[in-house]
BASE-970563 format. One line per 10 residues: their letters; for each residue z, y, x of N, C-alpha, C. Coordinates in Angstrom, 2 decimals. Layout:
residues N
a = Z,Y,X,Z,Y,X,Z,Y,X ~ ...
//
This chain:
residues 143
mkfvaeneke = 247.78,93.19,50.61,247.38,93.86,51.84,246.23,94.75,51.58 ~ 246.32,95.97,52.19,245.22,96.89,52.03,244.91,97.49,53.42 ~ 243.60,97.76,53.63,243.15,98.46,54.80,241.86,99.18,54.63 ~ 241.51,100.00,55.54,240.27,100.75,55.53,239.47,100.33,56.74 ~ 238.21,100.12,56.53,237.28,99.75,57.63,236.24,100.88,57.67 ~ 235.97,101.33,58.92,235.02,102.45,59.10,233.58,101.98,59.12 ~ 233.37,100.72,59.35,231.98,100.26,59.47,231.95,98.81,59.01 ~ 230.76,98.24,58.92,230.58,96.84,58.42,231.21,95.79,59.41 ~ 231.07,95.97,60.71,231.74,95.02,61.60,233.28,95.04,61.45 ~ 233.81,96.18,61.37,235.24,96.27,61.21,235.72,95.69,59.88
fidktfeaik = 234.93,95.92,58.84,235.21,95.32,57.50,235.21,93.81,57.59 ~ 234.27,93.21,58.23,234.12,91.77,58.33,235.22,91.24,59.23 ~ 235.48,91.84,60.42,236.46,91.38,61.31,237.88,91.42,60.74 ~ 238.20,92.55,60.16,239.57,92.72,59.51,239.82,91.83,58.36 ~ 238.77,91.63,57.52,238.94,90.74,56.34,239.13,89.28,56.86 ~ 238.27,88.83,57.74,238.39,87.41,58.26,239.76,87.22,58.92 ~ 240.18,88.18,59.80,241.50,88.07,60.41,242.62,87.93,59.32 ~ 242.50,88.67,58.28,243.50,88.61,57.23,243.61,87.29,56.49 ~ 242.43,86.62,56.33,242.42,85.36,55.52,242.36,84.10,56.40 ~ 242.00,84.14,57.59,241.68,82.93,58.40,242.82,81.93,58.46
ssigpgfvlg = 244.01,82.41,58.57,245.14,81.43,58.76,245.52,80.78,57.40 ~ 245.04,81.32,56.32,245.39,80.77,55.03,244.29,79.89,54.42 ~ 243.03,80.00,54.90,242.01,79.23,54.31,242.09,77.80,54.76 ~ 241.79,76.89,53.91,241.74,75.40,54.20,241.01,74.77,53.09 ~ 240.97,73.42,53.14,240.23,72.71,52.09,240.80,72.96,50.72 ~ 239.89,73.28,49.82,240.27,73.54,48.36,240.69,74.96,48.16 ~ 240.63,75.83,49.20,240.98,77.22,49.07,239.90,77.94,48.28 ~ 240.22,78.71,47.33,239.25,79.42,46.45,239.50,80.95,46.62 ~ 238.49,81.54,47.24,238.52,83.03,47.51,237.58,83.75,46.61 ~ 238.11,84.73,45.83,237.32,85.58,45.00,236.94,86.83,45.63
lvgdlgvgkt = 235.75,87.31,45.40,235.27,88.61,45.94,234.88,89.46,44.77 ~ 235.36,90.74,44.86,235.14,91.72,43.81,234.68,93.02,44.40 ~ 233.62,93.61,43.84,233.18,94.89,44.35,231.79,95.16,43.78 ~ 231.38,96.48,43.88,230.11,96.91,43.38,228.95,96.20,44.00 ~ 227.79,96.26,43.40,226.55,95.76,43.95,226.30,96.42,45.30 ~ 225.99,95.59,46.33,225.64,96.11,47.65,226.82,96.45,48.50 ~ 228.05,96.19,48.11,229.24,96.60,48.88,229.51,95.75,50.07 ~ 228.91,94.52,50.08,229.09,93.66,51.27,229.67,92.29,51.01 ~ 229.67,91.86,49.75,230.24,90.54,49.40,229.44,89.39,50.08 ~ 228.12,89.38,49.91,227.30,88.35,50.54,227.34,88.40,52.06
tlvksiakkl = 227.37,89.65,52.58,227.45,89.82,54.04,228.75,89.21,54.55 ~ 229.83,89.36,53.76,231.10,88.83,54.17,231.04,87.27,54.15 ~ 230.41,86.65,53.13,230.24,85.24,53.04,229.43,84.72,54.27 ~ 228.31,85.42,54.58,227.54,85.01,55.74,228.38,85.03,56.98 ~ 229.18,86.02,57.19,230.01,86.12,58.31,231.11,85.03,58.38 ~ 231.72,84.75,57.30,232.71,83.76,57.23,232.08,82.37,57.57 ~ 230.95,82.08,57.04,230.20,80.86,57.31,229.98,80.70,58.78 ~ 229.46,81.81,59.34,229.16,81.76,60.80,230.41,81.54,61.66 ~ 231.45,82.27,61.29,232.73,82.16,61.99,233.32,80.75,61.91 ~ 233.02,80.07,60.84,233.55,78.69,60.65,232.59,77.64,61.17
gstetvsspt = 231.50,78.10,61.81,230.54,77.17,62.52,229.35,76.70,61.73 ~ 229.02,77.36,60.57,227.84,76.93,59.93,226.59,77.43,60.67 ~ 225.55,76.62,60.73,224.36,77.03,61.32,223.27,77.23,60.28 ~ 223.67,77.14,59.01,222.74,77.31,57.86,222.43,78.82,57.74 ~ 221.34,79.14,57.08,221.03,80.42,56.67,221.64,80.68,55.33 ~ 222.62,81.54,55.32,223.32,81.86,54.05,222.56,82.95,53.30 ~ 222.30,82.64,52.04,221.66,83.65,51.16,222.39,83.66,49.85 ~ 222.17,84.79,49.11,222.88,84.91,47.88,222.36,83.89,46.82 ~ 223.29,83.26,46.19,222.88,82.25,45.17,222.80,82.93,43.76 ~ 222.45,84.20,43.71,222.39,84.92,42.45,221.58,84.17,41.38
fvymreypik = 220.47,83.62,41.71,219.60,83.01,40.67,219.85,81.51,40.48 ~ 220.62,80.90,41.40,220.94,79.51,41.18,222.46,79.26,41.01 ~ 223.19,80.39,41.08,224.69,80.39,40.91,225.50,79.81,42.03 ~ 225.06,78.73,42.64,225.81,78.08,43.72,225.00,77.46,44.82 ~ 225.47,77.63,46.00,224.82,76.99,47.20,225.99,76.37,48.05 ~ 225.66,75.38,48.80,226.66,74.77,49.73,226.10,74.81,51.11 ~ 227.04,75.09,52.05,226.67,75.16,53.48,227.65,74.28,54.28 ~ 227.09,73.27,54.90,227.99,72.39,55.71,228.48,73.14,56.94 ~ 229.70,72.82,57.33,230.22,73.37,58.58,230.82,72.23,59.33 ~ 230.95,72.39,60.66,231.65,71.44,61.45,233.14,71.55,61.05
sknginmirh = 233.75,70.56,60.77,235.13,70.48,60.24,236.00,71.42,60.91 ~ 236.60,72.33,60.18,237.64,73.29,60.63,238.84,73.12,59.69 ~ 239.91,72.57,60.26,241.10,72.34,59.42,240.82,71.56,58.16 ~ 239.90,70.59,58.24,239.55,69.78,57.11,238.49,70.35,56.17 ~ 238.04,71.52,56.45,236.92,72.16,55.63,235.60,71.59,56.21 ~ 234.80,70.97,55.34,233.52,70.44,55.77,232.35,71.23,55.17 ~ 232.64,72.14,54.25,231.53,72.92,53.70,232.09,74.23,53.08 ~ 231.22,75.15,52.90,231.45,76.33,52.16,230.66,76.22,50.92 ~ 231.28,76.39,49.78,230.65,76.41,48.46,230.63,77.89,48.02 ~ 229.42,78.47,47.99,229.23,79.83,47.68,228.73,80.04,46.27
idlyrlgeat = 229.46,80.71,45.42,229.18,80.91,44.00,228.92,82.34,43.77 ~ 227.89,82.71,43.02,227.68,84.13,42.71,227.50,84.17,41.19 ~ 228.32,84.86,40.53,228.33,84.96,39.07,227.68,86.22,38.53 ~ 226.96,87.03,39.32,226.46,88.31,38.88,225.61,88.19,37.62 ~ 224.79,87.21,37.55,223.86,87.10,36.39,224.50,86.28,35.23 ~ 225.73,85.91,35.32,226.31,84.97,34.38,226.45,85.61,33.00 ~ 226.91,86.80,32.90,227.16,87.41,31.62,228.26,86.61,30.88 ~ 228.08,86.37,29.61,228.99,85.49,28.88,228.67,84.09,29.14 ~ 229.54,83.35,29.74,229.25,81.94,30.06,229.31,81.08,28.80 ~ 228.34,80.19,28.72,228.35,79.19,27.63,229.49,78.21,27.96
etqskeimew = 229.87,77.37,27.03,230.89,76.32,27.23,230.47,75.43,28.39 ~ 229.18,75.03,28.36,228.68,74.15,29.43,228.77,74.82,30.78 ~ 228.34,76.07,30.93,228.42,76.81,32.10,229.85,76.95,32.62 ~ 230.73,77.23,31.72,232.13,77.39,32.08,232.71,76.11,32.64 ~ 232.37,74.96,32.06,232.83,73.70,32.56,232.23,73.42,33.95 ~ 230.93,73.73,34.09,230.34,73.52,35.40,230.95,74.44,36.52 ~ 231.20,75.66,36.23,231.89,76.56,37.16,233.25,76.07,37.49 ~ 234.00,75.54,36.55,235.32,75.03,36.82,235.23,73.87,37.78 ~ 234.23,73.03,37.62,234.05,71.91,38.50,233.69,72.36,39.96 ~ 232.85,73.41,40.01,232.52,73.97,41.36,233.73,74.47,42.08
lkaadalviv = 234.71,74.94,41.34,235.89,75.53,42.00,236.77,74.43,42.57 ~ 236.60,73.21,42.14,237.36,72.07,42.69,236.50,71.44,43.79 ~ 236.96,71.63,45.02,236.23,71.03,46.08,237.26,70.73,47.22 ~ 237.70,69.49,47.24,238.79,69.12,48.14,238.50,69.38,49.58 ~ 237.24,69.30,50.00,236.91,69.50,51.39,236.13,70.77,51.70 ~ 236.19,71.70,50.73,235.43,72.95,50.92,236.30,74.20,50.79 ~ 235.76,75.19,51.37,236.22,76.60,51.14,235.27,77.09,50.02 ~ 235.85,77.50,48.91,234.96,78.00,47.83,235.09,79.53,47.78 ~ 233.98,80.16,47.81,233.98,81.68,47.78,233.13,82.08,46.61 ~ 233.76,82.93,45.70,233.10,83.34,44.46,232.89,84.82,44.48
ewadllknek = 231.60,85.23,44.46,231.25,86.63,44.25,231.33,86.98,42.79 ~ 231.75,88.19,42.50,231.92,88.66,41.18,232.94,87.85,40.45 ~ 234.00,87.51,41.13,235.11,86.70,40.65,235.78,87.29,39.39 ~ 235.70,88.58,39.21,236.33,89.25,38.06,235.66,88.80,36.76 ~ 234.43,88.32,36.85,233.72,87.88,35.59,234.33,86.66,34.97 ~ 235.11,85.88,35.78,235.74,84.71,35.23,237.02,85.11,34.43 ~ 237.52,86.29,34.63,238.63,86.82,33.87,239.85,85.92,33.91 ~ 240.08,85.26,35.04,241.26,84.38,35.17,241.63,84.37,36.68 ~ 242.53,85.31,37.04,242.94,85.39,38.46,243.62,84.16,38.98 ~ 244.19,83.36,38.08,244.94,82.16,38.48,244.04,81.15,39.14
lfdaivsidy = 242.71,81.23,38.93,241.80,80.32,39.53,241.65,80.47,41.05 ~ 242.15,81.58,41.56,241.89,81.92,42.96,243.19,81.90,43.79 ~ 243.02,81.54,45.06,244.13,81.59,46.02,244.29,83.04,46.54 ~ 243.20,83.72,46.63,243.19,85.16,47.07,241.98,85.84,46.50 ~ 242.13,87.14,46.30,240.99,87.92,45.80,240.83,89.17,46.71 ~ 239.62,89.29,47.22,239.35,90.48,48.10,238.54,91.47,47.26 ~ 239.14,92.63,47.04,238.46,93.71,46.34,237.87,94.71,47.39 ~ 236.67,95.06,47.22,236.00,95.91,48.22,235.45,97.14,47.49 ~ 235.71,98.35,47.97,235.19,99.59,47.47,234.58,100.33,48.60 ~ 233.48,101.14,48.25,232.92,102.00,49.25,233.79,103.22,49.45
ldntgrkvsi = 233.86,103.71,50.71,234.44,104.97,50.96,233.35,105.97,51.22 ~ 232.30,105.58,51.89,231.12,106.36,52.16,230.00,105.41,52.49 ~ 228.99,105.85,53.19,227.81,104.91,53.43,228.17,103.70,54.26 ~ 229.16,103.77,55.14,229.52,102.65,55.96,230.91,102.25,55.81 ~ 231.85,103.05,55.34,233.23,102.70,55.24,233.55,101.90,53.93 ~ 234.59,101.10,54.07,235.09,100.27,52.99,236.59,100.35,52.85 ~ 237.09,100.31,51.65,238.49,100.20,51.38,238.65,98.75,50.83 ~ 239.53,97.97,51.48,239.69,96.58,51.12,241.11,96.25,50.69 ~ 241.25,95.52,49.64,242.50,95.11,49.11,242.48,93.61,48.98 ~ 243.47,92.90,49.52,243.53,91.43,49.36,244.79,91.11,48.58
iwk = 244.59,90.37,47.50,245.75,90.01,46.62,245.82,88.49,46.78 ~ 247.04,88.05,47.17,247.32,86.61,47.31,247.93,86.13,46.07 ~ 247.53,84.90,45.68,248.07,84.29,44.47,249.18,83.28,44.79
//
């Protein structure tokens, strides 16, 4: 699925509409796009739409944060992973990340998903590209 969004609100709304019926416990969503394209903003919006009252912030320096939500279709939390600073993962880091991806009661969202170099780990991947200062081109690939 591909679409163009003229502004941030449209980007968030269209992306959420496209994925909302598919997400459930254990669903792993990958996000791919340049720095500043809106990956963390999308995670914040998804968390809010699913009922989280937590302040969502980028886990760039800690790699992973969890945000509880009021159960929606069996989802009790959002596990937010950011791999931007990962570089080449050590064996220990790789094992830890693989464990983070397994969350029976969570929606797992991974920023910089392309750094894992294994698309099979994801149920869907959202690729985001700038069109201009506010517009985005979005592509969602379902696995």
